[in-house]
N, C-alpha and C positions, 0 to 999 in steps of 0.2 A: 382331204382335200375334195378329191372326186368324188367319195359317196356322198358329199355335200349340195357337189353342183347339182350329181342327179336326184337326188332328193327335190333341189328347187326345180331342173328341168322339168323331174318329171308333176310336181306340183301346179308350175305356170302350165301343163298341155293337158292337168287333168286325168293324165292318167293313172294316177292315185285315189279316186274319188271314191271307190268300193274300199277303201284299208282306210278312208277318212271319215266314210261312212261307217264303220262298225267299229271305231274306236268313239264314236258320237253314241252310238245307238248303245254301248257298254256302258257308257255313263252315264246317258241319259234317260234310258229304258231300259235298265239291266229287268231282265225278269218275260222280257219277251222274247219270240224270235224275230231275228235280224230277219232283211226280205233276201232273196238270194243273189247273186251277183247279175244273175241273168234277169231278175223280176227288178232288180233296184235301176239297170243302165235301161229298163223298158220304161218304167216313171221315169228315169229320167229325160229320155227321150221326147214323152207323151206331155212333160212339164214346163219344158225349152219348147218344144214346136207346135204343140195344141192351141186351139184354138189362133182367133188372130190378133197380128202384135203389128198394127201399124196407127198411124197418127189421123188420118182421114180417111 
C-alpha cells in the first residue's frame, strides 16, 4: 500500500518523469540512444519555460 502511495506522489510531483521517459523511449524509439538525465531535464525546462506564454 505504501509503495503505491509513494509512486502516486512521485507521479503527481513529476519526480518520476525521467524514468517514464526512459520507458517510453525504450518502447517507441528502440535503437536510438536516450537522452542523459541532465539533457532530459534541460530540454524539459526549455520546453516548459522557453518562449512567450501569455494571452495578450
